[in-house]
N, C-alpha and C positions, 0 to 999 in steps of 0.2 A: 576464496573457499570457505563454505559454513562447514560448520563443525557437526558431528554431531550424528543422530538420526532419527532424532523424533523432532518432527517439523509443523509448525502452524502458522495457517494461511489467514491472515484476521482482515476485514473489510468494515468498516464503516454500517451500520446501516440504521432505519429509524427506531428497533427495538436496542438499540446501544452497541454491540459488536457481533458480526458471525464470524465465526473462526472451524474451520475444516483444522483436522489432523490426520498423521498417517503414524503408527509405528507399529512394526513387525508387519506388516503388509495388511493392518487393518485400519481403513477410512473410519473419521468419525467426525462429526459436526456439534456444533454447542452453541447457542443464542446468550447474550451474557448484559447485563446492564451497564456495568464499565469496567474497565481496563485491569481492576484491583480481582474482581469476583473470575475475570479470564485468566488474568496470570493464577491465582489460586488454583485455580482447574488445570493449567497444566505448567505448573511449578518447574516442573521435572526437566521440559522442554529442551532441549537445545539450539532449538531457531524459531523466531517469531518473525516472520514476514508481515508486511504491516502495509497497509494500503493511508498513508498516515503522515506528513511532514515530520522528519524527527531532524533538528538544528532549523536554528532561524537566524538570520541577519538580522542585529544591532542597527544599523543607519548606511544612508550609502544610497547610488540609482543604482548601484548594478545587484543584482536579486542573486539567488544562489543562482551556481555553476549546474546543479545535477539538474534544474529545471531549464535552464536552457539550451544544455546539449540533449535533453529528453524531449524538446518540441521538436529539435532539430532530426531527431531520430523518427518521429512520428507523422514530419509535415510529407505530404500536404492535408490528410484525411484526419487525423486526432492529435494534433497537436494542440488543440484546444482544450483538452481534456486534462493538462497541466494547469492546476490552477496555481497562482501564484502568492504564495501564502505570508501568511500577516509577519511585520517585524514582530520583534520580540516585546516590546514597548504597545505597541497596538492588540497583540496577544490578550494582554492580560487589562485593557482597557474596557470600560463601560460598551457592550453595543455597540450604541450611536456616535459613542466616540470612532471606534477603533479604526476606519477610512481615513477620518481629518488626521487621526495621530502618527497613521502610518504615512500620511502624507506630507507630515513634518519632517519626519527621520528619513524619509526614500526620495521624496517626489514624485509617488505617484501613489493613487486611491486606491484599494478594494475592488476587487470585483462582487456583486451578490454571492455568488458560489463561494468566494473564498470568505467570505462574512457569515455564513451559511455552517462552514466547516469548522469554524472559531473555538466552538465550545470543545469539539470534539480534540481539536488538535492542542490543545490547553490541559485538557484532561489526559494525555498522555502525555505531552508535555511536563506536567505536574509529577505523573506516576515516577519517569524516567529519572529525574533531580531526585526524587527521593532514594534509587537505588542504587545498589555499588558498580562501578563501570565495570565487572564482571557480567552483571542482571544488563546494563546498556547496552555491551555489545552483541547481547543475545537478540538483539530485536533491532532491526534492518527493515529501513523503509523502500518499499516496491512499488512501484505504478501497476495495475494492471494491463495497461494499457501498451505500456513499455513489454511485459510479459509476452502478453501473445503477440505483439510484435517480432520479438527476438525469437520466439516457438515458429513464428509464418517468415523464417528465415529473412528475419530485418528485414518487411514490408510490414507496413502498419496496415489495419484491416479498413476497408471502406466502407461496411456496414456497422451501424454504429451499433452497440451490448443492446439499448432500449428495445431493437426488430427482433424480431423472430430470425432472420437472415444471419443476425449478427451473434444471436446467443448461439443457435447453430453453427456456424464458426468457431466459435471459440471451443463449444464443448468440444466437436471433432477435434480440435488442435491438443486439447489434454487430455483425451480419451486416446490417439492414437498410441500413445506412454500407457497409460492405464485405463483399460476398457471400463473397466469399476466403476469409475467416476461419474457416468453420463446415470447408471442406478443410482448412485449418492445422488448429484442433481436430483433427478426426480421422487425421491422420497423427502429431500428435504425440502420440498417444491410443495411437496402434498401433506407435509406434518406440519408445514409453517403456514400463517396469516401474511397475505400482502402488505399488510398495515405494521406488520414487524419484519421483515427482510423480501426485498424485492427481487426478481430472477437474476437481476442482473450482480444483486449483491452476491447470489449464490457462486456465481460465476465467477466472479473475481476473486472468492478466496477459492476458491477453489483450484484456481490460474495462480496464484500466487503459494498455496500450499503442491501443488504439481512440480513446479521451477525450483521449490525448494527441495525436492527429492533428486530432481534431475540432477542437479549444483552438486548432489554430494556423490553421484555415479559418476557424474562426469564435471570434475569441476573446473578442467578447463573450458567449457564452454561460460562458466558465471562469470558475469561484466559487473563493473564499478564504475558508474563514472559520477565526479570526474575520478581520475587516477591521478596521482598521489590524492588522498583522498583530504576533504577541508572541514575543518572542525567550526564551531559559532564560540561563544563568549561561556559558554556554562561547558565546554568541554564535548558538546555531542556534534557527531557528523553531519555533515549536510551531504547526502548521499543520495543514490539509486543504486540498489540491487535489480540486476536479470540475470534471466539465462537466454542463450541467445544458441543458436543453430545454423550449421552454415547449407 
């Protein structure tokens, strides 16, 4: 169950981080170059739903249970959107060595997609490890495709978020609860550059923010996988949260 009333949905983007928050019925957005400045802007927020891995395995061929379970829920259409994050040793290795080091520790190489997001995973990991457990607990890993699947009555979406059809479907899923988000999406799209934030980045952040609000209103629909929670060697939970309707 998510606590408090001020929710922030966060997605990584070319400019850094795309954030959408809602408090007292007001929906807002912001673009931030790093996670520190984002947190400073929303320091009093109660919940941050973020599309970035939190909690990493140390070694061994078995990856994070949350990723395995999420792929099952998103099959057969969107399961490939769940990238395997690096192990902790690979996260802090040189980019050219990350895949090889991951193979040494887990027996598996990293996909190019996973390698591409290492800088942002490392940025978030470094930030969280500098925080108190209370602040750490306010950050919850949440994958947008799992969120939209849950809002779609546990049916993964067929259309990619990179298509007009896919964008429209995802907007419709969140707008059925908060119609104003369609206007917010259009406003963000018009007031930002595509070299800074893509259309699907906006939709993803919207999905996370909406899911966070709904989870507070209907806590019985908030799910976390795996359950019970599993923690990494640094005490960070390896979990994915999402909101699911029947």
